[in-house]
PDB file of the backbone (N, CA, C, O) and the ligand in Angstrom, with CONECT records:
HET     ZN  A 101       1
ATOM      1  N   MET A   1      21.799  -0.719 -65.270  1.00  0.00           N
ATOM      2  CA  MET A   1      21.780  -2.164 -65.474  1.00  0.00           C
ATOM      3  C   MET A   1      23.204  -2.685 -65.645  1.00  0.00           C
ATOM      4  O   MET A   1      23.934  -2.205 -66.511  1.00  0.00           O
ATOM      5  N   ARG A   2      23.600  -3.640 -64.849  1.00  0.00           N
ATOM      6  CA  ARG A   2      24.973  -4.116 -64.933  1.00  0.00           C
ATOM      7  C   ARG A   2      25.026  -5.542 -65.439  1.00  0.00           C
ATOM      8  O   ARG A   2      24.204  -6.387 -65.082  1.00  0.00           O
ATOM      9  N   THR A   3      25.976  -5.774 -66.247  1.00  0.00           N
ATOM     10  CA  THR A   3      26.236  -7.131 -66.691  1.00  0.00           C
ATOM     11  C   THR A   3      27.673  -7.457 -66.343  1.00  0.00           C
ATOM     12  O   THR A   3      28.440  -6.583 -65.938  1.00  0.00           O
ATOM     13  N   THR A   4      28.028  -8.703 -66.501  1.00  0.00           N
ATOM     14  CA  THR A   4      29.409  -9.075 -66.200  1.00  0.00           C
ATOM     15  C   THR A   4      30.378  -8.434 -67.179  1.00  0.00           C
ATOM     16  O   THR A   4      31.569  -8.307 -66.895  1.00  0.00           O
ATOM     17  N   ARG A   5      29.871  -8.039 -68.310  1.00  0.00           N
ATOM     18  CA  ARG A   5      30.752  -7.395 -69.294  1.00  0.00           C
ATOM     19  C   ARG A   5      31.250  -6.052 -68.781  1.00  0.00           C
ATOM     20  O   ARG A   5      32.351  -5.627 -69.132  1.00  0.00           O
ATOM     21  N   ASP A   6      30.465  -5.383 -67.963  1.00  0.00           N
ATOM     22  CA  ASP A   6      30.860  -4.066 -67.460  1.00  0.00           C
ATOM     23  C   ASP A   6      32.148  -4.120 -66.643  1.00  0.00           C
ATOM     24  O   ASP A   6      32.906  -3.151 -66.590  1.00  0.00           O
ATOM     25  N   ARG A   7      32.378  -5.247 -66.020  1.00  0.00           N
ATOM     26  CA  ARG A   7      33.580  -5.378 -65.194  1.00  0.00           C
ATOM     27  C   ARG A   7      34.855  -5.307 -66.022  1.00  0.00           C
ATOM     28  O   ARG A   7      35.919  -4.951 -65.516  1.00  0.00           O
ATOM     29  N   ALA A   8      34.738  -5.644 -67.273  1.00  0.00           N
ATOM     30  CA  ALA A   8      35.934  -5.649 -68.120  1.00  0.00           C
ATOM     31  C   ALA A   8      36.280  -4.238 -68.610  1.00  0.00           C
ATOM     32  O   ALA A   8      37.375  -4.006 -69.121  1.00  0.00           O
ATOM     33  N   VAL A   9      35.360  -3.315 -68.454  1.00  0.00           N
ATOM     34  CA  VAL A   9      35.628  -1.956 -68.926  1.00  0.00           C
ATOM     35  C   VAL A   9      36.522  -1.230 -67.942  1.00  0.00           C
ATOM     36  O   VAL A   9      36.198  -1.099 -66.762  1.00  0.00           O
ATOM     37  N   LYS A  10      37.638  -0.765 -68.441  1.00  0.00           N
ATOM     38  CA  LYS A  10      38.557  -0.056 -67.563  1.00  0.00           C
ATOM     39  C   LYS A  10      38.100   1.390 -67.382  1.00  0.00           C
ATOM     40  O   LYS A  10      37.659   2.036 -68.332  1.00  0.00           O
ATOM     41  N   PRO A  11      38.209   1.876 -66.181  1.00  0.00           N
ATOM     42  CA  PRO A  11      37.865   3.293 -65.966  1.00  0.00           C
ATOM     43  C   PRO A  11      38.877   4.192 -66.665  1.00  0.00           C
ATOM     44  O   PRO A  11      40.067   3.887 -66.745  1.00  0.00           O
ATOM     45  N   ILE A  12      38.370   5.295 -67.160  1.00  0.00           N
ATOM     46  CA  ILE A  12      39.260   6.235 -67.844  1.00  0.00           C
ATOM     47  C   ILE A  12      39.988   7.079 -66.809  1.00  0.00           C
ATOM     48  O   ILE A  12      39.374   7.658 -65.912  1.00  0.00           O
ATOM     49  N   THR A  13      41.291   7.138 -66.948  1.00  0.00           N
ATOM     50  CA  THR A  13      42.050   8.007 -66.056  1.00  0.00           C
ATOM     51  C   THR A  13      42.355   9.301 -66.791  1.00  0.00           C
ATOM     52  O   THR A  13      43.035   9.308 -67.817  1.00  0.00           O
ATOM     53  N   TYR A  14      41.854  10.366 -66.261  1.00  0.00           N
ATOM     54  CA  TYR A  14      42.009  11.651 -66.918  1.00  0.00           C
ATOM     55  C   TYR A  14      43.333  12.305 -66.537  1.00  0.00           C
ATOM     56  O   TYR A  14      43.725  12.345 -65.371  1.00  0.00           O
ATOM     57  N   ALA A  15      43.993  12.806 -67.551  1.00  0.00           N
ATOM     58  CA  ALA A  15      45.246  13.495 -67.301  1.00  0.00           C
ATOM     59  C   ALA A  15      44.997  14.952 -66.932  1.00  0.00           C
ATOM     60  O   ALA A  15      45.884  15.639 -66.426  1.00  0.00           O
ATOM     61  N   GLN A  16      43.781  15.408 -67.193  1.00  0.00           N
ATOM     62  CA  GLN A  16      43.480  16.807 -66.916  1.00  0.00           C
ATOM     63  C   GLN A  16      42.680  16.933 -65.630  1.00  0.00           C
ATOM     64  O   GLN A  16      41.981  16.000 -65.234  1.00  0.00           O
ATOM     65  N   PRO A  17      42.782  18.091 -64.975  1.00  0.00           N
ATOM     66  CA  PRO A  17      42.010  18.295 -63.748  1.00  0.00           C
ATOM     67  C   PRO A  17      40.523  18.332 -64.058  1.00  0.00           C
ATOM     68  O   PRO A  17      40.124  18.641 -65.181  1.00  0.00           O
ATOM     69  N   PRO A  18      39.702  18.017 -63.060  1.00  0.00           N
ATOM     70  CA  PRO A  18      38.254  18.035 -63.280  1.00  0.00           C
ATOM     71  C   PRO A  18      37.756  19.432 -63.603  1.00  0.00           C
ATOM     72  O   PRO A  18      38.339  20.427 -63.172  1.00  0.00           O
ATOM     73  N   VAL A  19      36.697  19.494 -64.348  1.00  0.00           N
ATOM     74  CA  VAL A  19      36.147  20.790 -64.737  1.00  0.00           C
ATOM     75  C   VAL A  19      35.529  21.483 -63.523  1.00  0.00           C
ATOM     76  O   VAL A  19      34.760  20.885 -62.772  1.00  0.00           O
ATOM     77  N   GLU A  20      35.879  22.739 -63.353  1.00  0.00           N
ATOM     78  CA  GLU A  20      35.307  23.510 -62.252  1.00  0.00           C
ATOM     79  C   GLU A  20      34.027  24.183 -62.729  1.00  0.00           C
ATOM     80  O   GLU A  20      34.035  24.951 -63.691  1.00  0.00           O
ATOM     81  N   LEU A  21      32.942  23.888 -62.049  1.00  0.00           N
ATOM     82  CA  LEU A  21      31.690  24.532 -62.417  1.00  0.00           C
ATOM     83  C   LEU A  21      31.659  25.947 -61.843  1.00  0.00           C
ATOM     84  O   LEU A  21      31.921  26.154 -60.659  1.00  0.00           O
ATOM     85  N   PRO A  22      31.337  26.910 -62.694  1.00  0.00           N
ATOM     86  CA  PRO A  22      31.401  28.323 -62.280  1.00  0.00           C
ATOM     87  C   PRO A  22      30.519  28.643 -61.082  1.00  0.00           C
ATOM     88  O   PRO A  22      30.855  29.521 -60.287  1.00  0.00           O
ATOM     89  N   LEU A  23      29.408  27.952 -60.943  1.00  0.00           N
ATOM     90  CA  LEU A  23      28.476  28.291 -59.874  1.00  0.00           C
ATOM     91  C   LEU A  23      28.868  27.679 -58.542  1.00  0.00           C
ATOM     92  O   LEU A  23      28.339  28.054 -57.496  1.00  0.00           O
ATOM     93  N   ARG A  24      29.781  26.753 -58.584  1.00  0.00           N
ATOM     94  CA  ARG A  24      30.205  26.132 -57.320  1.00  0.00           C
ATOM     95  C   ARG A  24      31.464  26.813 -56.824  1.00  0.00           C
ATOM     96  O   ARG A  24      32.451  26.908 -57.553  1.00  0.00           O
ATOM     97  N   THR A  25      31.436  27.280 -55.606  1.00  0.00           N
ATOM     98  CA  THR A  25      32.602  27.972 -55.073  1.00  0.00           C
ATOM     99  C   THR A  25      33.190  27.214 -53.889  1.00  0.00           C
ATOM    100  O   THR A  25      34.284  27.538 -53.428  1.00  0.00           O
ATOM    101  N   ASP A  26      32.477  26.217 -53.397  1.00  0.00           N
ATOM    102  CA  ASP A  26      32.915  25.560 -52.173  1.00  0.00           C
ATOM    103  C   ASP A  26      34.110  24.647 -52.390  1.00  0.00           C
ATOM    104  O   ASP A  26      34.835  24.326 -51.449  1.00  0.00           O
ATOM    105  N   SER A  27      34.312  24.230 -53.636  1.00  0.00           N
ATOM    106  CA  SER A  27      35.404  23.295 -53.879  1.00  0.00           C
ATOM    107  C   SER A  27      36.643  23.993 -54.443  1.00  0.00           C
ATOM    108  O   SER A  27      37.619  23.339 -54.811  1.00  0.00           O
ATOM    109  N   GLU A  28      36.594  25.305 -54.505  1.00  0.00           N
ATOM    110  CA  GLU A  28      37.729  26.013 -55.080  1.00  0.00           C
ATOM    111  C   GLU A  28      38.799  26.294 -54.030  1.00  0.00           C
ATOM    112  O   GLU A  28      38.501  26.517 -52.856  1.00  0.00           O
ATOM    113  N   PRO A  29      40.049  26.278 -54.481  1.00  0.00           N
ATOM    114  CA  PRO A  29      41.136  26.590 -53.554  1.00  0.00           C
ATOM    115  C   PRO A  29      41.091  28.060 -53.155  1.00  0.00           C
ATOM    116  O   PRO A  29      40.742  28.926 -53.958  1.00  0.00           O
ATOM    117  N   VAL A  30      41.443  28.321 -51.923  1.00  0.00           N
ATOM    118  CA  VAL A  30      41.474  29.706 -51.460  1.00  0.00           C
ATOM    119  C   VAL A  30      42.921  30.197 -51.458  1.00  0.00           C
ATOM    120  O   VAL A  30      43.839  29.429 -51.168  1.00  0.00           O
ATOM    121  N   PRO A  31      43.120  31.458 -51.776  1.00  0.00           N
ATOM    122  CA  PRO A  31      44.481  31.994 -51.779  1.00  0.00           C
ATOM    123  C   PRO A  31      45.063  32.015 -50.369  1.00  0.00           C
ATOM    124  O   PRO A  31      44.367  32.320 -49.401  1.00  0.00           O
ATOM    125  N   ALA A  32      46.335  31.689 -50.271  1.00  0.00           N
ATOM    126  CA  ALA A  32      46.982  31.699 -48.968  1.00  0.00           C
ATOM    127  C   ALA A  32      47.146  33.136 -48.483  1.00  0.00           C
ATOM    128  O   ALA A  32      47.471  34.038 -49.255  1.00  0.00           O
ATOM    129  N   ALA A  33      46.918  33.322 -47.203  1.00  0.00           N
ATOM    130  CA  ALA A  33      47.036  34.667 -46.639  1.00  0.00           C
ATOM    131  C   ALA A  33      48.470  35.163 -46.746  1.00  0.00           C
ATOM    132  O   ALA A  33      49.415  34.449 -46.411  1.00  0.00           O
ATOM    133  N   GLY A  34      48.616  36.394 -47.218  1.00  0.00           N
ATOM    134  CA  GLY A  34      49.939  36.987 -47.280  1.00  0.00           C
ATOM    135  C   GLY A  34      50.748  36.594 -48.500  1.00  0.00           C
ATOM    136  O   GLY A  34      51.894  37.020 -48.647  1.00  0.00           O
ATOM    137  N   CYS A  35      50.166  35.784 -49.382  1.00  0.00           N
ATOM    138  CA  CYS A  35      50.888  35.359 -50.579  1.00  0.00           C
ATOM    139  C   CYS A  35      50.447  36.207 -51.764  1.00  0.00           C
ATOM    140  O   CYS A  35      49.288  36.157 -52.176  1.00  0.00           O
ATOM    141  N   GLY A  36      51.374  36.985 -52.307  1.00  0.00           N
ATOM    142  CA  GLY A  36      51.043  37.869 -53.413  1.00  0.00           C
ATOM    143  C   GLY A  36      50.645  37.127 -54.662  1.00  0.00           C
ATOM    144  O   GLY A  36      49.768  37.566 -55.406  1.00  0.00           O
ATOM    145  N   VAL A  37      51.294  35.991 -54.893  1.00  0.00           N
ATOM    146  CA  VAL A  37      50.983  35.205 -56.077  1.00  0.00           C
ATOM    147  C   VAL A  37      49.556  34.665 -55.993  1.00  0.00           C
ATOM    148  O   VAL A  37      48.788  34.737 -56.952  1.00  0.00           O
ATOM    149  N   CYS A  38      49.225  34.128 -54.833  1.00  0.00           N
ATOM    150  CA  CYS A  38      47.872  33.603 -54.641  1.00  0.00           C
ATOM    151  C   CYS A  38      46.842  34.720 -54.772  1.00  0.00           C
ATOM    152  O   CYS A  38      45.783  34.524 -55.369  1.00  0.00           O
ATOM    153  N   ALA A  39      47.146  35.876 -54.223  1.00  0.00           N
ATOM    154  CA  ALA A  39      46.214  37.001 -54.292  1.00  0.00           C
ATOM    155  C   ALA A  39      46.003  37.414 -55.746  1.00  0.00           C
ATOM    156  O   ALA A  39      44.879  37.706 -56.155  1.00  0.00           O
ATOM    157  N   ALA A  40      47.077  37.437 -56.521  1.00  0.00           N
ATOM    158  CA  ALA A  40      46.974  37.805 -57.928  1.00  0.00           C
ATOM    159  C   ALA A  40      46.162  36.767 -58.696  1.00  0.00           C
ATOM    160  O   ALA A  40      45.347  37.103 -59.555  1.00  0.00           O
ATOM    161  N   LEU A  41      46.401  35.500 -58.369  1.00  0.00           N
ATOM    162  CA  LEU A  41      45.653  34.432 -59.033  1.00  0.00           C
ATOM    163  C   LEU A  41      44.170  34.511 -58.684  1.00  0.00           C
ATOM    164  O   LEU A  41      43.308  34.295 -59.536  1.00  0.00           O
ATOM    165  N   ALA A  42      43.886  34.818 -57.436  1.00  0.00           N
ATOM    166  CA  ALA A  42      42.494  34.920 -57.006  1.00  0.00           C
ATOM    167  C   ALA A  42      41.806  36.087 -57.704  1.00  0.00           C
ATOM    168  O   ALA A  42      40.642  35.995 -58.094  1.00  0.00           O
ATOM    169  N   ALA A  43      42.538  37.179 -57.854  1.00  0.00           N
ATOM    170  CA  ALA A  43      41.973  38.347 -58.533  1.00  0.00           C
ATOM    171  C   ALA A  43      41.733  38.036 -60.011  1.00  0.00           C
ATOM    172  O   ALA A  43      40.709  38.408 -60.584  1.00  0.00           O
ATOM    173  N   GLN A  44      42.697  37.350 -60.605  1.00  0.00           N
ATOM    174  CA  GLN A  44      42.568  36.977 -62.015  1.00  0.00           C
ATOM    175  C   GLN A  44      41.399  36.023 -62.206  1.00  0.00           C
ATOM    176  O   GLN A  44      40.660  36.115 -63.186  1.00  0.00           O
ATOM    177  N   ARG A  45      41.242  35.106 -61.260  1.00  0.00           N
ATOM    178  CA  ARG A  45      40.155  34.142 -61.325  1.00  0.00           C
ATOM    179  C   ARG A  45      38.804  34.852 -61.230  1.00  0.00           C
ATOM    180  O   ARG A  45      37.859  34.522 -61.946  1.00  0.00           O
ATOM    181  N   ARG A  46      38.736  35.833 -60.329  1.00  0.00           N
ATOM    182  CA  ARG A  46      37.480  36.555 -60.153  1.00  0.00           C
ATOM    183  C   ARG A  46      37.109  37.314 -61.436  1.00  0.00           C
ATOM    184  O   ARG A  46      35.954  37.316 -61.863  1.00  0.00           O
ATOM    185  N   GLU A  47      38.106  37.950 -62.029  1.00  0.00           N
ATOM    186  CA  GLU A  47      37.843  38.691 -63.265  1.00  0.00           C
ATOM    187  C   GLU A  47      37.432  37.753 -64.388  1.00  0.00           C
ATOM    188  O   GLU A  47      36.512  38.042 -65.154  1.00  0.00           O
ATOM    189  N   ALA A  48      38.124  36.634 -64.472  1.00  0.00           N
ATOM    190  CA  ALA A  48      37.812  35.666 -65.525  1.00  0.00           C
ATOM    191  C   ALA A  48      36.386  35.151 -65.373  1.00  0.00           C
ATOM    192  O   ALA A  48      35.676  34.947 -66.357  1.00  0.00           O
ATOM    193  N   ARG A  49      35.982  34.946 -64.129  1.00  0.00           N
ATOM    194  CA  ARG A  49      34.623  34.452 -63.903  1.00  0.00           C
ATOM    195  C   ARG A  49      33.595  35.505 -64.315  1.00  0.00           C
ATOM    196  O   ARG A  49      32.555  35.183 -64.889  1.00  0.00           O
ATOM    197  N   LEU A  50      33.900  36.755 -64.017  1.00  0.00           N
ATOM    198  CA  LEU A  50      32.986  37.831 -64.402  1.00  0.00           C
ATOM    199  C   LEU A  50      32.855  37.899 -65.919  1.00  0.00           C
ATOM    200  O   LEU A  50      31.804  38.249 -66.457  1.00  0.00           O
ATOM    201  N   GLU A  51      33.943  37.558 -66.589  1.00  0.00           N
ATOM    202  CA  GLU A  51      33.927  37.575 -68.054  1.00  0.00           C
ATOM    203  C   GLU A  51      33.403  36.266 -68.630  1.00  0.00           C
ATOM    204  O   GLU A  51      33.242  36.133 -69.844  1.00  0.00           O
ATOM    205  N   GLY A  52      33.145  35.321 -67.771  1.00  0.00           N
ATOM    206  CA  GLY A  52      32.621  34.041 -68.225  1.00  0.00           C
ATOM    207  C   GLY A  52      33.669  33.151 -68.869  1.00  0.00           C
ATOM    208  O   GLY A  52      33.340  32.245 -69.634  1.00  0.00           O
ATOM    209  N   ASP A  53      34.941  33.416 -68.556  1.00  0.00           N
ATOM    210  CA  ASP A  53      36.022  32.618 -69.137  1.00  0.00           C
ATOM    211  C   ASP A  53      36.371  31.454 -68.213  1.00  0.00           C
ATOM    212  O   ASP A  53      37.276  31.542 -67.383  1.00  0.00           O
ATOM    213  N   GLY A  54      35.639  30.380 -68.380  1.00  0.00           N
ATOM    214  CA  GLY A  54      35.793  29.235 -67.489  1.00  0.00           C
ATOM    215  C   GLY A  54      37.157  28.581 -67.546  1.00  0.00           C
ATOM    216  O   GLY A  54      37.630  28.043 -66.545  1.00  0.00           O
ATOM    217  N   SER A  55      37.795  28.621 -68.707  1.00  0.00           N
ATOM    218  CA  SER A  55      39.094  27.956 -68.821  1.00  0.00           C
ATOM    219  C   SER A  55      40.152  28.696 -68.011  1.00  0.00           C
ATOM    220  O   SER A  55      41.030  28.074 -67.412  1.00  0.00           O
ATOM    221  N   VAL A  56      40.067  30.018 -67.993  1.00  0.00           N
ATOM    222  CA  VAL A  56      41.015  30.801 -67.192  1.00  0.00           C
ATOM    223  C   VAL A  56      40.742  30.588 -65.710  1.00  0.00           C
ATOM    224  O   VAL A  56      41.669  30.492 -64.907  1.00  0.00           O
ATOM    225  N   VAL A  57      39.470  30.516 -65.355  1.00  0.00           N
ATOM    226  CA  VAL A  57      39.099  30.244 -63.964  1.00  0.00           C
ATOM    227  C   VAL A  57      39.709  28.922 -63.520  1.00  0.00           C
ATOM    228  O   VAL A  57      40.276  28.816 -62.433  1.00  0.00           O
ATOM    229  N   SER A  58      39.583  27.924 -64.377  1.00  0.00           N
ATOM    230  CA  SER A  58      40.113  26.605 -64.066  1.00  0.00           C
ATOM    231  C   SER A  58      41.633  26.645 -63.946  1.00  0.00           C
ATOM    232  O   SER A  58      42.213  26.022 -63.056  1.00  0.00           O
ATOM    233  N   ASP A  59      42.272  27.387 -64.855  1.00  0.00           N
ATOM    234  CA  ASP A  59      43.728  27.500 -64.807  1.00  0.00           C
ATOM    235  C   ASP A  59      44.185  28.131 -63.499  1.00  0.00           C
ATOM    236  O   ASP A  59      45.150  27.685 -62.878  1.00  0.00           O
ATOM    237  N   CYS A  60      43.477  29.174 -63.098  1.00  0.00           N
ATOM    238  CA  CYS A  60      43.833  29.852 -61.846  1.00  0.00           C
ATOM    239  C   CYS A  60      43.663  28.921 -60.660  1.00  0.00           C
ATOM    240  O   CYS A  60      44.477  28.925 -59.736  1.00  0.00           O
ATOM    241  N   ASN A  61      42.610  28.125 -60.687  1.00  0.00           N
ATOM    242  CA  ASN A  61      42.386  27.182 -59.596  1.00  0.00           C
ATOM    243  C   ASN A  61      43.523  26.174 -59.511  1.00  0.00           C
ATOM    244  O   ASN A  61      43.992  25.836 -58.425  1.00  0.00           O
ATOM    245  N   VAL A  62      43.954  25.704 -60.666  1.00  0.00           N
ATOM    246  CA  VAL A  62      45.045  24.734 -60.688  1.00  0.00           C
ATOM    247  C   VAL A  62      46.318  25.362 -60.124  1.00  0.00           C
ATOM    248  O   VAL A  62      47.037  24.745 -59.338  1.00  0.00           O
ATOM    249  N   GLU A  63      46.580  26.596 -60.540  1.00  0.00           N
ATOM    250  CA  GLU A  63      47.798  27.260 -60.060  1.00  0.00           C
ATOM    251  C   GLU A  63      47.721  27.537 -58.564  1.00  0.00           C
ATOM    252  O   GLU A  63      48.713  27.418 -57.845  1.00  0.00           O
ATOM    253  N   LEU A  64      46.538  27.906 -58.111  1.00  0.00           N
ATOM    254  CA  LEU A  64      46.363  28.151 -56.677  1.00  0.00           C
ATOM    255  C   LEU A  64      46.613  26.877 -55.881  1.00  0.00           C
ATOM    256  O   LEU A  64      47.262  26.898 -54.835  1.00  0.00           O
ATOM    257  N   ARG A  65      46.087  25.775 -56.392  1.00  0.00           N
ATOM    258  CA  ARG A  65      46.261  24.503 -55.676  1.00  0.00           C
ATOM    259  C   ARG A  65      47.721  24.090 -55.648  1.00  0.00           C
ATOM    260  O   ARG A  65      48.212  23.551 -54.656  1.00  0.00           O
ATOM    261  N   ASN A  66      48.405  24.352 -56.751  1.00  0.00           N
ATOM    262  CA  ASN A  66      49.774  23.869 -56.864  1.00  0.00           C
ATOM    263  C   ASN A  66      50.809  24.847 -56.322  1.00  0.00           C
ATOM    264  O   ASN A  66      51.996  24.525 -56.266  1.00  0.00           O
ATOM    265  N   HIS A  67      50.373  26.030 -55.925  1.00  0.00           N
ATOM    266  CA  HIS A  67      51.355  27.003 -55.466  1.00  0.00           C
ATOM    267  C   HIS A  67      51.928  26.577 -54.118  1.00  0.00           C
ATOM    268  O   HIS A  67      51.200  26.436 -53.135  1.00  0.00           O
ATOM    269  N   PRO A  68      53.230  26.378 -54.088  1.00  0.00           N
ATOM    270  CA  PRO A  68      53.856  25.915 -52.852  1.00  0.00           C
ATOM    271  C   PRO A  68      54.002  27.025 -51.815  1.00  0.00           C
ATOM    272  O   PRO A  68      54.265  28.178 -52.156  1.00  0.00           O
ATOM    273  N   HIS A  69      53.830  26.667 -50.570  1.00  0.00           N
ATOM    274  CA  HIS A  69      54.014  27.610 -49.484  1.00  0.00           C
ATOM    275  C   HIS A  69      54.856  26.964 -48.397  1.00  0.00           C
ATOM    276  O   HIS A  69      54.328  26.317 -47.492  1.00  0.00           O
ATOM    277  N   PRO A  70      56.155  27.141 -48.490  1.00  0.00           N
ATOM    278  CA  PRO A  70      57.044  26.531 -47.491  1.00  0.00           C
ATOM    279  C   PRO A  70      56.695  27.027 -46.087  1.00  0.00           C
ATOM    280  O   PRO A  70      56.481  28.218 -45.860  1.00  0.00           O
ATOM    281  N   GLY A  71      56.646  26.090 -45.173  1.00  0.00           N
ATOM    282  CA  GLY A  71      56.339  26.480 -43.799  1.00  0.00           C
ATOM    283  C   GLY A  71      54.918  26.135 -43.414  1.00  0.00           C
ATOM    284  O   GLY A  71      54.589  26.019 -42.233  1.00  0.00           O
ATOM    285  N   GLU A  72      54.062  25.970 -44.445  1.00  0.00           N
ATOM    286  CA  GLU A  72      52.683  25.598 -44.124  1.00  0.00           C
ATOM    287  C   GLU A  72      52.616  24.130 -43.730  1.00  0.00           C
ATOM    288  O   GLU A  72      53.348  23.297 -44.265  1.00  0.00           O
ATOM    289  N   SER A  73      51.757  23.834 -42.819  1.00  0.00           N
ATOM    290  CA  SER A  73      51.615  22.450 -42.375  1.00  0.00           C
ATOM    291  C   SER A  73      50.444  21.784 -43.080  1.00  0.00           C
ATOM    292  O   SER A  73      49.446  21.406 -42.465  1.00  0.00           O
ATOM    293  N   THR A  74      50.600  21.657 -44.372  1.00  0.00           N
ATOM    294  CA  THR A  74      49.562  20.944 -45.124  1.00  0.00           C
ATOM    295  C   THR A  74      50.170  19.663 -45.563  1.00  0.00           C
ATOM    296  O   THR A  74      49.510  18.860 -46.223  1.00  0.00           O
TER     297      THR A  74
HETATM  298 ZN    ZN A 101      50.625  31.241 -52.916  1.00  0.00          ZN2+
END
């Protein structure tokens, strides 16, 4: 139900990345081929997920996304 008052509510801008749901794998970053750092992060993420440590999984995803790869055309 919407009223005109709803328009005055500002959307919250989150400073933190969105929560990664453990059961969803389609939205996760994939490690770059040939990148040792990405491979290590992916391995760490897999272990963390097996242990049910969602915060570590999320951290690994963030690092994977932010890991720079010079030469890639992204
Ligand atoms: Zn990498």
